[in-house]
C-alpha angles and dihedrals in degrees: 000000000000118000092245089057090050091049090050091051092048091048088051091055092050092046091054092068116080092197090086137242128326119257092252100034097172093049093046092047090050092048096051091041091055090050093049091048089066095062134072121269093254092056093048093047092050092044093055094044111109090212101047106013140091090286089077092058105037120064092195134034106300120247120232090257092053091048092050092048091050093047093046090052092051093045091052089052090052092049091051089050092050092049092050091047090052091050091051094047094046106106114252110229125188120227128205123268110276091026126107134211111284096033113131116235127178093243133002116273111217126173146071094304094063122094089246092049092050093047090051094045096049095032095236128144100216144011117224116249113270095019120127132196092277092053091051092048092048092048090048090052093047100042103028111179091006093062095109091051091048092050091049088053092049093049091047091049095242092121127046114220127213093212114190098003092116092048090049090053090051091048092050091050091049092050091047092052114100131188108262119240123240091255092052091051093048090051092049093050091046090055091049092051091048091051091055 
Protein backbone atom coordinates (compact mmCIF):
# COMPACT_ATOMS: atom_id res chain seq x y z
CA UNK A 1 0.00 0.00 0.00
CA UNK A 2 1.09 3.55 -0.57
CA UNK A 3 1.70 5.71 2.46
CA UNK A 4 -1.23 7.99 1.53
CA UNK A 5 -3.56 4.94 1.54
CA UNK A 6 -2.23 3.91 4.94
CA UNK A 7 -2.77 7.46 6.27
CA UNK A 8 -6.30 7.46 4.91
CA UNK A 9 -7.03 4.12 6.63
CA UNK A 10 -5.55 5.38 9.92
CA UNK A 11 -7.60 8.60 9.66
CA UNK A 12 -10.69 6.49 9.04
CA UNK A 13 -10.08 4.55 12.25
CA UNK A 14 -9.68 7.78 14.28
CA UNK A 15 -12.77 9.34 12.65
CA UNK A 16 -14.89 6.32 13.64
CA UNK A 17 -14.65 7.20 17.34
CA UNK A 18 -17.02 9.92 18.56
CA UNK A 19 -14.99 10.50 21.73
CA UNK A 20 -12.76 12.89 19.89
CA UNK A 21 -9.16 13.10 18.99
CA UNK A 22 -6.17 11.91 21.01
CA UNK A 23 -4.07 14.46 22.87
CA UNK A 24 -1.19 14.07 20.42
CA UNK A 25 -3.11 13.43 17.21
CA UNK A 26 -0.13 13.62 14.85
CA UNK A 27 1.95 11.24 16.94
CA UNK A 28 -0.94 8.78 17.32
CA UNK A 29 -1.74 8.96 13.59
CA UNK A 30 1.92 8.34 12.76
CA UNK A 31 2.13 5.39 15.17
CA UNK A 32 -0.92 3.56 13.86
CA UNK A 33 0.02 4.40 10.25
CA UNK A 34 3.44 2.81 10.73
CA UNK A 35 1.78 -0.29 12.21
CA UNK A 36 -0.73 -0.57 9.36
CA UNK A 37 2.03 -0.16 6.77
CA UNK A 38 3.48 -3.52 7.87
CA UNK A 39 0.37 -5.52 6.88
CA UNK A 40 -1.16 -6.58 3.56
CA UNK A 41 -3.75 -4.41 1.83
CA UNK A 42 -6.64 -6.77 2.72
CA UNK A 43 -5.83 -6.58 6.43
CA UNK A 44 -5.58 -2.77 6.40
CA UNK A 45 -8.82 -2.37 4.43
CA UNK A 46 -10.68 -4.67 6.81
CA UNK A 47 -9.13 -3.01 9.88
CA UNK A 48 -10.29 0.47 8.84
CA UNK A 49 -13.80 -0.71 7.90
CA UNK A 50 -16.41 0.54 10.39
CA UNK A 51 -18.49 -2.62 9.86
CA UNK A 52 -15.78 -5.28 10.11
CA UNK A 53 -12.73 -3.59 11.57
CA UNK A 54 -11.14 -2.88 14.89
CA UNK A 55 -13.81 -0.25 15.58
CA UNK A 56 -16.26 -3.05 16.35
CA UNK A 57 -14.05 -4.44 19.12
CA UNK A 58 -12.53 -1.38 20.82
CA UNK A 59 -14.76 1.11 22.64
CA UNK A 60 -11.99 3.70 22.72
CA UNK A 61 -9.16 4.54 20.37
CA UNK A 62 -7.07 1.37 20.05
CA UNK A 63 -3.58 1.26 21.44
CA UNK A 64 -0.73 0.11 19.25
CA UNK A 65 -0.78 -3.27 21.04
CA UNK A 66 -4.49 -3.75 20.35
CA UNK A 67 -4.01 -2.77 16.71
CA UNK A 68 -1.09 -5.19 16.28
CA UNK A 69 -3.05 -8.04 17.92
CA UNK A 70 -6.06 -7.42 15.68
CA UNK A 71 -3.94 -7.19 12.50
CA UNK A 72 -1.93 -10.33 13.37
CA UNK A 73 -5.15 -12.30 13.89
CA UNK A 74 -6.49 -11.19 10.49
CA UNK A 75 -3.16 -11.87 8.77
CA UNK A 76 -3.10 -15.41 10.20
CA UNK A 77 -6.62 -15.95 8.84
CA UNK A 78 -5.51 -14.82 5.38
CA UNK A 79 -2.50 -17.14 5.50
CA UNK A 80 -4.70 -20.12 6.42
CA UNK A 81 -7.05 -19.23 3.57
CA UNK A 82 -4.13 -19.01 1.13
CA UNK A 83 -2.77 -22.39 2.27
CA UNK A 84 -6.14 -24.09 1.91
CA UNK A 85 -6.61 -22.53 -1.53
CA UNK A 86 -3.21 -23.86 -2.61
CA UNK A 87 -4.11 -27.31 -1.34
CA UNK A 88 -7.37 -27.25 -3.27
CA UNK A 89 -5.76 -26.02 -6.47
CA UNK A 90 -2.85 -28.49 -6.27
CA UNK A 91 -3.54 -31.12 -8.93
CA UNK A 92 -4.61 -34.45 -7.58
CA UNK A 93 -2.59 -37.23 -9.18
CA UNK A 94 -3.25 -40.91 -8.75
CA UNK A 95 -0.42 -43.23 -7.97
CA UNK A 96 -0.17 -46.96 -8.66
CA UNK A 97 -1.21 -49.56 -6.14
CA UNK A 98 1.63 -50.21 -3.76
CA UNK A 99 3.02 -46.73 -4.33
CA UNK A 100 2.85 -43.84 -1.94
CA UNK A 101 2.65 -40.07 -2.36
CA UNK A 102 6.00 -38.65 -3.34
CA UNK A 103 7.14 -41.68 -5.36
CA UNK A 104 8.46 -40.75 -8.79
CA UNK A 105 6.80 -42.44 -11.75
CA UNK A 106 7.57 -41.89 -15.44
CA UNK A 107 4.09 -40.60 -16.20
CA UNK A 108 1.03 -39.99 -14.03
CA UNK A 109 -1.21 -42.96 -13.52
CA UNK A 110 -4.84 -41.93 -13.45
CA UNK A 111 -7.84 -44.22 -13.34
CA UNK A 112 -9.86 -46.62 -11.28
CA UNK A 113 -6.90 -48.91 -10.50
CA UNK A 114 -5.01 -46.24 -8.59
CA UNK A 115 -5.28 -45.87 -4.84
CA UNK A 116 -6.94 -42.50 -5.31
CA UNK A 117 -9.37 -43.91 -7.86
CA UNK A 118 -10.33 -46.80 -5.58
CA UNK A 119 -10.81 -44.50 -2.59
CA UNK A 120 -13.06 -42.23 -4.65
CA UNK A 121 -15.04 -45.09 -6.15
CA UNK A 122 -15.73 -46.86 -2.86
CA UNK A 123 -15.84 -43.65 -0.77
CA UNK A 124 -13.18 -44.77 1.66
CA UNK A 125 -10.50 -42.68 3.36
CA UNK A 126 -7.62 -45.17 3.36
CA UNK A 127 -6.47 -48.49 1.95
CA UNK A 128 -4.75 -50.90 4.36
CA UNK A 129 -1.03 -51.47 3.79
CA UNK A 130 -0.34 -54.34 1.44
CA UNK A 131 -3.81 -54.36 -0.12
CA UNK A 132 -4.15 -54.19 -3.87
CA UNK A 133 -7.13 -53.36 -6.11
CA UNK A 134 -8.46 -56.92 -5.93
CA UNK A 135 -8.43 -56.88 -2.12
CA UNK A 136 -10.35 -53.60 -2.06
CA UNK A 137 -12.93 -54.86 -4.58
CA UNK A 138 -13.41 -58.13 -2.68
CA UNK A 139 -13.83 -56.28 0.62
CA UNK A 140 -16.31 -53.88 -1.00
CA UNK A 141 -18.32 -56.84 -2.31
CA UNK A 142 -18.26 -58.60 1.04
CA UNK A 143 -18.90 -55.65 3.38
CA UNK A 144 -20.94 -53.27 1.20
CA UNK A 145 -21.87 -50.13 3.15
CA UNK A 146 -19.71 -51.26 6.10
CA UNK A 147 -16.53 -51.15 4.02
CA UNK A 148 -15.07 -48.07 5.76
CA UNK A 149 -15.66 -49.60 9.21
CA UNK A 150 -14.03 -52.87 8.09
CA UNK A 151 -11.01 -51.01 6.69
CA UNK A 152 -10.68 -49.02 9.92
CA UNK A 153 -10.70 -52.33 11.86
CA UNK A 154 -8.07 -53.85 9.54
CA UNK A 155 -5.78 -50.83 9.86
CA UNK A 156 -6.19 -50.81 13.65
CA UNK A 157 -5.43 -54.55 13.81
CA UNK A 158 -8.82 -55.53 15.27
CA UNK A 159 -9.59 -57.83 12.33
CA UNK A 160 -7.26 -60.36 10.79
CA UNK A 161 -7.45 -60.47 7.01
CA UNK A 162 -6.98 -63.49 4.80
CA UNK A 163 -5.52 -61.45 2.00
CA UNK A 164 -5.12 -63.31 -1.23
CA UNK A 165 -6.63 -66.62 -0.09
CA UNK A 166 -9.47 -66.34 -2.60
CA UNK A 167 -7.07 -65.46 -5.40
CA UNK A 168 -4.84 -68.40 -4.43
CA UNK A 169 -7.83 -70.75 -4.66
CA UNK A 170 -8.66 -69.37 -8.12
CA UNK A 171 -5.04 -69.75 -9.19
CA UNK A 172 -4.90 -73.34 -7.95
CA UNK A 173 -8.12 -74.17 -9.81
CA UNK A 174 -6.74 -72.57 -12.95
CA UNK A 175 -3.50 -74.54 -12.69
CA UNK A 176 -5.41 -77.77 -12.05
CA UNK A 177 -7.58 -77.29 -15.13
CA UNK A 178 -6.50 -79.29 -18.12
CA UNK A 179 -7.71 -79.24 -21.67
CA UNK A 180 -10.21 -82.04 -22.08
CA UNK A 181 -9.49 -84.73 -24.58
CA UNK A 182 -11.78 -85.49 -27.54
CA UNK A 183 -13.09 -88.62 -25.83
CA UNK A 184 -13.96 -86.67 -22.65
CA UNK A 185 -15.84 -84.06 -24.69
CA UNK A 186 -17.79 -86.73 -26.65
CA UNK A 187 -18.80 -88.42 -23.40
CA UNK A 188 -19.89 -85.11 -21.89
CA UNK A 189 -22.01 -84.18 -24.94
CA UNK A 190 -23.53 -87.66 -25.02
CA UNK A 191 -24.62 -87.31 -21.38
CA UNK A 192 -26.15 -83.89 -22.12
CA UNK A 193 -28.11 -85.25 -25.12
CA UNK A 194 -29.33 -88.21 -23.10
CA UNK A 195 -30.53 -85.89 -20.32
CA UNK A 196 -32.67 -83.93 -22.79
